[in-house]
C-alpha positions as CSV (number, residue, x, y, z in Angstrom):
1,M,123.5,70.1,126.5
2,K,125.0,70.8,123.0
3,Q,126.6,67.8,121.6
4,T,130.3,67.5,121.3
5,N,131.1,64.4,119.6
6,V,131.4,65.7,116.1
7,Q,133.8,68.6,115.9
8,P,133.1,71.0,112.7
9,E,135.9,71.9,110.5
10,V,137.2,75.3,110.6
11,D,135.5,77.0,107.4
12,E,137.7,79.6,105.4
13,I,134.6,81.5,104.3
14,I,132.0,82.4,106.9
15,E,128.3,82.0,105.8
16,N,125.3,82.8,107.5
17,G,122.1,80.2,107.3
18,F,120.8,81.8,103.9
19,E,124.0,82.3,102.1
20,K,124.7,78.6,103.0
21,L,121.4,77.5,101.5
22,D,122.1,79.7,98.6
23,R,125.6,78.0,97.8
24,L,123.8,74.3,98.4
25,I,120.9,75.3,95.9
26,A,123.4,76.5,93.4
27,D,126.0,73.3,94.0
28,K,123.7,70.5,94.3
29,G,120.6,71.7,91.9
30,T,118.0,71.1,94.5
31,Q,115.7,72.9,96.9
32,L,114.2,70.1,98.5
33,M,114.7,69.9,102.5
34,L,114.0,67.0,104.6
35,G,111.3,67.5,107.4
36,L,112.2,65.5,110.6
37,D,109.0,65.1,112.0
38,P,108.6,61.5,114.0
39,T,104.8,60.9,114.3
40,K,103.0,58.3,116.3
41,E,102.2,56.3,113.1
42,M,106.2,55.9,112.5
43,E,106.7,54.2,115.7
44,A,107.0,50.9,114.1
45,E,109.6,52.0,111.7
46,I,111.8,53.8,114.3
47,A,112.0,50.4,116.4
48,A,112.8,48.6,113.2
49,A,115.7,50.9,112.7
50,G,116.9,50.2,116.2
51,G,115.5,53.4,117.8
52,L,115.0,57.3,117.1
53,L,118.7,58.1,116.7
54,P,119.5,55.2,114.1
55,Y,116.0,56.1,112.1
56,L,116.8,59.8,111.6
57,K,120.4,59.0,110.6
58,K,119.0,56.6,108.0
59,Q,116.5,59.1,106.5
60,I,119.4,61.6,106.6
61,D,121.7,58.9,104.6
62,S,119.3,58.2,102.1
63,H,118.2,61.7,101.1
64,A,121.4,63.8,101.5
65,P,122.1,63.8,97.8
66,H,118.9,65.5,97.2
67,I,118.4,67.7,99.9
68,V,120.0,71.1,101.0
69,G,119.0,71.0,104.8
70,V,116.9,69.3,107.3
71,K,114.0,71.0,109.3
72,P,113.3,69.0,112.9
73,N,110.2,70.4,114.3
74,L,111.1,70.7,118.3
75,A,107.6,69.5,119.4
76,F,108.1,65.9,118.2
77,Y,110.8,65.6,120.5
78,E,110.2,67.2,123.7
79,A,108.5,64.8,125.3
80,T,111.7,62.8,126.4
81,P,115.1,63.8,127.3
82,E,116.1,60.9,125.0
83,N,114.3,61.5,122.2
84,R,115.7,65.4,122.6
85,E,119.3,64.2,122.6
86,A,118.5,62.0,119.5
87,M,117.4,64.8,117.7
88,M,120.4,67.1,118.6
89,E,122.7,64.5,117.6
90,A,121.1,63.9,114.4
91,C,121.1,67.6,113.5
92,N,124.9,67.8,114.3
93,Y,125.2,64.5,111.9
94,A,123.3,66.3,109.2
95,K,125.3,69.5,109.4
96,Y,129.1,67.9,109.8
97,E,128.7,65.0,108.3
98,H,126.7,65.8,105.1
99,G,127.2,69.7,105.2
100,L,123.7,70.2,105.4
101,V,121.9,73.6,106.6
102,V,120.0,73.0,110.1
103,V,116.5,74.7,110.2
104,L,115.0,74.5,113.5
105,D,111.5,74.6,113.8
106,V,110.4,76.3,117.0
107,K,108.4,79.0,116.0
108,H,108.8,81.0,119.3
109,G,107.3,84.7,119.4
110,D,107.5,86.8,122.7
111,I,108.5,90.1,123.9
112,F,112.3,90.8,123.5
113,D,113.4,89.9,126.8
114,T,111.8,86.5,126.6
115,Q,113.0,86.1,123.0
116,S,116.4,86.8,124.2
117,A,116.1,83.7,126.6
118,W,114.9,81.6,124.0
119,A,117.5,82.5,121.6
120,A,120.3,81.7,124.3
121,A,118.5,78.6,125.2
122,D,118.2,77.4,121.5
123,M,121.9,78.3,120.2
124,L,123.3,76.4,123.3
125,N,121.5,73.3,123.0
126,F,121.2,73.3,119.1
127,E,123.8,74.4,116.6
128,P,120.8,75.7,114.1
129,D,121.7,77.6,110.9
130,I,118.1,78.7,110.8
131,V,115.3,79.2,113.4
132,T,111.7,79.5,112.6
133,L,109.8,82.6,114.8
134,T,106.3,84.1,114.8
135,P,106.2,87.7,114.7
136,Y,102.6,88.4,116.1
137,M,104.6,90.6,119.1
138,G,106.3,92.7,116.5
139,V,108.9,91.7,113.7
140,K,111.8,93.5,115.4
141,D,111.2,92.5,118.9
142,V,110.9,88.9,117.8
143,V,113.7,88.5,115.2
144,M,116.6,90.8,116.9
145,P,117.2,89.0,119.8
146,Y,118.1,85.8,117.7
147,L,120.0,87.7,115.0
148,E,122.2,89.4,117.8
149,S,122.9,85.9,119.6
150,D,125.1,84.6,116.5
151,N,126.1,86.8,113.3
152,E,125.6,83.8,111.2
153,L,121.9,82.8,112.1
154,C,119.1,83.6,110.0
155,V,115.6,83.2,110.7
156,Y,112.2,82.4,109.2
157,I,109.1,84.1,110.2
158,V,105.6,82.6,109.8
159,C,103.9,85.0,106.8
160,A,101.4,83.1,105.1
161,S,101.0,79.7,106.7
162,S,99.5,76.7,104.7
163,N,96.8,75.7,107.5
164,P,93.3,77.1,106.2
165,D,92.6,78.7,109.6
166,G,95.7,81.0,109.5
167,E,93.8,83.1,106.8
168,N,91.3,84.2,109.7
169,I,94.3,86.5,111.0
170,Q,96.9,86.6,108.2
171,N,94.4,88.1,105.5
172,L,92.6,90.5,107.7
173,N,93.1,94.2,106.7
174,A,96.0,96.0,108.2
175,G,96.1,99.7,107.0
176,G,95.0,98.9,103.5
177,I,97.2,95.8,103.2
178,T,96.6,92.3,104.7
179,V,98.7,91.1,108.0
180,Y,100.8,88.7,105.8
181,Q,101.7,91.9,103.2
182,N,102.5,94.1,106.2
183,I,104.9,91.7,107.7
184,V,106.9,91.5,104.2
185,M,107.0,95.1,104.0
186,Q,108.0,95.5,108.0
187,V,111.0,93.0,107.3
188,H,112.4,95.4,104.3
189,E,111.5,98.8,105.9
190,A,113.7,97.4,108.8
191,G,116.4,96.4,106.1
192,L,116.8,92.7,107.5
193,S,115.7,90.6,104.3
194,D,119.4,89.3,104.2
195,R,119.0,87.5,107.0
196,V,115.0,87.5,107.7
197,G,113.2,85.0,105.6
198,L,109.6,83.9,105.3
199,V,107.3,81.2,105.9
200,V,104.9,80.8,103.1
201,G,102.7,77.6,102.8
202,S,102.8,76.3,99.3
203,T,99.1,76.2,99.0
204,K,99.5,80.0,99.1
205,S,100.4,80.7,95.2
206,Y,98.3,84.2,95.1
207,A,99.9,85.3,98.4
208,M,103.5,84.4,97.1
209,E,102.9,86.1,93.8
210,I,101.9,89.4,95.9
211,I,104.7,89.1,98.3
212,R,107.4,88.9,95.5
213,A,105.5,91.7,93.6
214,I,105.7,93.8,96.6
215,E,109.5,93.1,97.1
216,L,110.4,93.9,93.3
217,E,108.4,97.0,93.2
218,Y,109.0,98.6,96.6
219,Y,112.4,97.3,97.5
220,P,114.5,96.7,94.3
221,D,117.5,97.1,96.1
222,Q,117.1,94.9,98.8
223,P,117.7,90.9,98.5
224,L,114.5,89.1,98.2
225,C,113.3,87.2,101.2
226,H,114.3,83.8,101.6
227,I,111.3,81.5,101.6
228,L,110.4,78.2,103.3
229,G,107.4,76.6,101.5
230,P,106.0,73.7,103.4
231,G,103.0,72.1,102.4
232,Y,104.2,69.8,99.5
233,G,103.1,66.1,100.0
234,K,99.8,65.4,101.9
235,Q,98.8,69.1,102.1
236,G,98.5,69.8,98.4
237,G,101.0,72.3,97.9
238,D,100.5,74.1,94.7
239,L,103.4,73.7,91.8
240,E,102.4,77.2,90.7
241,F,103.5,78.4,93.8
242,L,106.9,77.5,92.7
243,H,106.8,80.0,89.8
244,Y,106.8,82.9,92.5
245,S,108.8,81.4,94.9
246,G,112.0,81.3,92.6
247,K,115.5,80.1,93.4
248,R,115.8,81.9,96.8
249,S,113.4,79.3,98.6
250,V,113.3,75.6,99.9
251,F,110.7,73.2,100.3
252,P,110.4,70.8,103.2
253,I,108.9,67.4,103.0
254,S,108.5,65.2,105.8
255,S,105.7,62.4,105.4
256,G,106.4,62.2,101.6
257,L,109.8,60.9,102.0
258,T,109.7,59.3,105.1
259,K,106.3,57.3,105.7
260,K,105.9,53.9,104.2
261,K,102.4,54.8,103.0
262,Y,103.7,57.6,100.9
263,L,106.8,55.7,99.6
264,D,104.5,53.1,98.0
265,G,107.1,50.4,98.2
266,R,109.9,52.9,96.5
267,A,113.3,53.3,98.2
268,P,113.3,56.7,100.0
269,E,116.2,57.8,97.7
270,V,114.3,57.0,94.7
271,V,111.3,59.3,96.0
272,G,113.5,62.1,97.0
273,R,115.2,62.2,93.5
274,G,111.5,62.4,92.1
275,W,110.8,65.3,94.4
276,R,113.8,67.1,93.3
277,R,113.3,66.5,89.5
278,A,109.8,67.8,90.0
279,F,110.9,70.8,91.6
280,N,113.6,71.7,88.9
281,S,111.2,71.1,86.4
282,V,108.9,74.0,87.5
283,V,110.8,76.5,89.7
284,N,111.4,79.6,87.3
285,D,112.3,83.2,88.5
286,D,111.3,84.8,85.2
287,W,107.6,84.2,86.3
288,T,108.0,87.1,89.1
289,Q,106.6,90.4,88.1
290,P,106.6,93.7,90.2
291,F,103.6,94.7,91.9
292,S,102.7,97.4,89.2
293,V,102.8,95.2,86.4
294,L,100.8,92.6,88.1
295,M,98.2,95.4,89.0
296,L,98.4,96.6,85.3
297,S,97.7,93.3,83.9
298,E,94.3,92.9,86.0
299,V,93.5,96.2,85.0
300,V,93.6,95.7,81.5
301,E,91.9,91.8,81.8
302,S,88.9,93.4,83.8
303,G,88.3,96.0,80.8
304,L,89.3,99.0,82.9
305,I,91.7,100.0,80.5
306,W,90.4,98.6,77.2
307,I,92.5,97.8,74.1
308,A,91.2,97.2,70.3
309,P,91.7,93.6,69.1
310,S,93.5,94.5,65.9
311,A,94.8,97.4,63.9
312,D,91.7,97.6,62.0
313,E,90.2,100.7,62.8
314,S,86.6,99.4,62.7
315,S,87.3,97.3,65.6
316,W,88.5,100.7,67.7
317,R,86.4,102.5,69.9
318,D,84.2,106.0,69.0
319,L,85.4,109.0,70.9
320,A,82.7,111.3,72.2
321,K,84.2,114.3,70.1
322,G,84.8,112.2,67.0
323,G,87.6,109.8,65.6
324,K,88.4,106.6,67.0
325,S,90.8,105.1,69.5
326,P,92.6,101.8,70.1
327,I,92.6,102.3,73.6
328,F,90.1,103.5,76.1
329,A,90.3,103.9,80.2
330,S,87.3,103.8,82.4
331,I,89.2,103.4,85.7
332,S,86.1,104.7,87.9
333,D,84.7,101.2,87.2
334,V,87.2,99.8,89.6
335,N,84.6,99.9,92.3
336,M,83.4,96.8,90.7
337,F,86.4,94.9,91.4
338,P,87.0,94.9,95.2
339,E,90.3,93.2,95.2
340,L,91.9,95.2,92.2
341,K,90.7,98.5,94.0
342,R,92.8,97.6,96.6
343,M,95.8,97.0,94.8
344,M,95.0,100.2,93.2
345,C,94.8,102.2,96.6
346,F,97.7,100.5,98.1
347,H,100.1,101.3,95.2
348,L,98.9,105.2,95.3
349,A,99.2,105.3,98.8
350,Q,103.0,104.1,98.4
351,L,103.5,107.2,95.9
352,I,102.0,109.3,98.3
353,K,104.2,108.1,101.3
354,S,107.3,108.3,98.6
355,K,106.4,111.8,97.4
356,R,105.9,113.0,101.1
357,I,103.0,115.1,100.1
358,E,101.6,116.7,103.5
359,F,98.0,117.0,103.8
360,D,95.2,117.1,106.2
361,Y,92.2,115.7,104.5
362,I,91.3,113.4,101.4
363,A,89.0,114.3,98.8
364,G,87.7,112.5,95.9
365,A,87.0,114.6,92.9
366,P,83.5,113.7,91.8
367,Y,82.8,111.1,90.8
368,G,85.4,108.8,89.7
369,G,87.7,109.7,92.4
370,I,85.1,109.2,95.6
371,G,85.3,105.7,96.0
372,I,89.3,105.5,95.7
373,A,89.5,108.5,98.1
374,N,87.4,106.8,100.6
375,L,89.5,103.5,100.6
376,L,92.7,105.5,100.5
377,G,91.4,107.4,104.0
378,D,91.5,104.0,105.4
379,Y,94.8,103.3,104.0
380,L,96.6,106.5,105.3
381,G,94.7,107.1,108.2
382,K,93.4,110.3,107.0
383,P,89.8,111.9,107.3
384,V,87.9,112.2,104.1
385,I,85.6,114.8,102.7
386,T,83.5,115.1,99.7
387,P,83.1,118.2,97.6
388,R,79.5,118.4,96.0
389,K,79.5,118.9,92.3
390,E,75.8,119.0,92.3
391,G,75.8,122.2,94.4
392,P,74.9,122.8,98.1
393,K,73.2,120.2,99.9
394,A,70.6,121.6,102.5
395,T,71.2,120.0,105.9
396,G,69.6,121.5,109.0
397,N,69.6,125.3,109.0
398,K,72.5,125.4,106.5
399,S,73.7,124.6,103.1
400,V,76.8,122.1,102.7
401,I,79.0,122.2,99.6
402,V,81.9,120.2,101.2
403,E,80.1,117.0,103.1
404,S,81.5,115.6,106.4
405,S,82.8,117.6,109.4
406,W,86.0,119.6,108.7
407,K,88.1,122.6,109.7
408,K,88.7,125.9,107.6
409,R,92.6,126.7,106.5
410,M,93.4,122.9,106.2
411,K,95.4,121.3,103.1
412,V,93.2,118.9,101.3
413,L,94.9,116.1,98.9
414,V,92.4,115.7,95.8
415,I,92.0,112.5,94.4
416,E,91.3,111.4,90.8
417,D,90.8,108.0,88.9
418,V,91.9,109.5,85.4
419,T,93.0,112.8,84.8
420,T,92.5,114.3,81.1
421,S,92.6,118.1,81.0
422,G,92.4,118.6,84.6
423,G,89.0,120.1,84.5
424,S,87.3,117.5,87.1
425,A,90.2,118.1,89.5
426,K,90.1,122.0,88.9
427,D,86.1,121.9,89.7
428,A,86.8,119.9,93.1
429,I,89.8,122.6,94.0
430,D,87.0,125.4,93.2
431,L,84.6,124.1,95.6
432,L,87.3,123.3,98.4
433,L,88.7,126.7,97.9
434,S,85.6,128.4,98.3
435,E,85.2,127.0,101.9
436,G,88.2,128.1,103.0
437,L,90.3,124.9,102.2
438,F,93.3,124.7,100.3
439,V,94.7,122.4,97.7
440,T,98.4,122.0,96.5
441,D,98.6,118.2,95.1
442,V,96.4,116.2,93.3
443,V,97.0,112.5,92.9
444,S,95.3,110.4,89.8
445,F,95.8,106.9,89.0
446,L,96.5,107.5,85.4
447,D,97.5,110.7,83.5
448,R,96.2,110.9,79.9
449,E,98.6,113.5,79.3
450,A,96.1,115.6,77.8
451,G,97.0,118.8,79.0
452,G,96.0,118.2,82.7
453,Y,99.6,118.3,84.4
454,D,100.1,122.0,82.7
455,N,96.8,123.5,83.3
456,L,96.9,122.0,87.1
457,K,100.7,123.5,87.6
458,R,99.1,127.0,86.3
459,L,97.1,126.8,89.5
460,E,100.1,125.9,91.6
461,V,98.7,122.4,92.0
462,S,101.1,119.7,91.4
463,L,99.8,116.6,89.7
464,H,101.0,113.2,90.8
465,S,100.4,110.1,88.9
466,P,102.1,106.8,88.8
467,F,101.3,105.8,85.2
468,T,100.4,107.6,81.7
469,L,98.8,105.6,79.2
470,L,102.0,105.1,77.5
471,D,103.7,103.9,80.7
472,V,100.9,101.1,80.9
473,I,101.6,99.8,77.4
474,E,105.3,100.0,77.8
475,K,105.3,98.2,81.0
476,L,102.9,95.6,80.0
477,S,104.7,94.9,76.8
478,T,108.2,94.7,78.2
479,S,107.2,92.3,81.0
480,G,106.2,89.4,78.7
481,V,102.6,89.5,80.4
482,E,100.0,88.2,77.3
483,V,97.3,90.6,77.9
484,I,98.0,93.0,75.0
485,P,96.5,91.5,71.7
486,E,99.2,90.5,69.4
487,G,101.0,93.7,67.6
488,M,98.9,96.1,69.3
489,D,101.2,97.3,71.6
490,T,103.1,99.4,69.0
491,V,99.9,100.5,67.3
492,V,98.4,101.7,70.8
493,M,102.1,103.7,71.6
494,D,102.2,105.1,68.1
495,Y,98.6,106.7,68.4
496,I,99.4,107.8,72.2
497,K,102.4,109.7,70.7
498,E,100.8,111.1,68.0
499,N,97.8,112.4,69.9
500,R,99.7,112.9,73.6
501,K,98.7,116.7,73.9
502,V,95.0,116.4,72.3
503,S,92.4,116.9,75.0
504,Q,90.0,114.5,73.1
505,L,92.2,111.6,73.1
506,I,89.6,109.4,75.1
């Protein structure tokens, strides 16, 4: 039953769990959280303290100045009613005597009705500010029973956990993105990021970078998800993780703050103060970049867009039609970079969805658009057909201009890697039209602004592209990402502006 020996004061301002966390982070200057996980190897210390409750209270008292909350894992207390009661009382002590946030670590995840029963039980027996859940049964079905049970309750859902085996599920392809990335997008698509946070293991720096990049790029008007970043201590959490999680995150530590072998003779409060200083020296919101900036920096670093090392024209690239250029794009080579190709196709898929482009089939303009179109088809769940640039192919008793099985009078979305004058797209469109298909839209990763948009418009075809060459340079130069040689951003932008309408630009 719920503890009643300690009565909370009436708050003038009603805060939900994350609002309380954010206030404590700002007021106390710490993002450290105490994990209350009494394992078997702590039995001697617990006995020396006079029992489990005195031990828990001692830990809370020692670390209270340097933490914003406590996170008890319910599994460590379920064996006996006495342990459960001790945990409940310790949580109330932390919450009402020290003003700390209580994160109840249960990771329940079931269908709606079962979750409703779990929520009722957890809220009756404990007084958590935040609860951890597992979203495998569906984000809404898992979280809504809890959110509806208490207007101030928040939840963390498992997203990219620190245990290595979790990658076997969390990194699986889920319609062009990984399962963990899909979870992030589901939270934001439901508009729940103000009360639904993510559990992201601090060993997963790259996942954390991608999560923040997705949030900043596609949901700029919504709050960033609050992050619970376990794994510091014996699991070897990465300090780089702190660059990407930023201020809207907390880091629970259990063994590193409570076990004697990790304290190494030092007082718990001294160790807690050390962790606090370490986190504060690294956490920085400025490192986080939108998805497009992260992707474009990798495009440049991989050489898909080459930028001359200096303003000296002898270092520039020779053009096929004469002259030199300080920038050169070869996006079709992305097939040699599978992870970057997935990022590009994910970004194009979001563009297609946002533009509400209607189509039945996807076709890659030979040859640069074919690989991108094939992956986009998987991402968007659309059939892919291939127009043959080299002419009809004899197969059986007929000649084939457009490969794959398809029906006439269907609408095709044409994909290009780069659009210059629009000639490659027009050739693909002509082949498709000759077979009784029709085209109203072309999507290209990069528009070189060399007449392609206007030429396709004359065909009553719209060109959609997330970037021009100028966009690429401007985005990277203003983001602080150091992938453009010093001083070359201005040189390249001036060159692009001067040659914007010249089809031989690159």
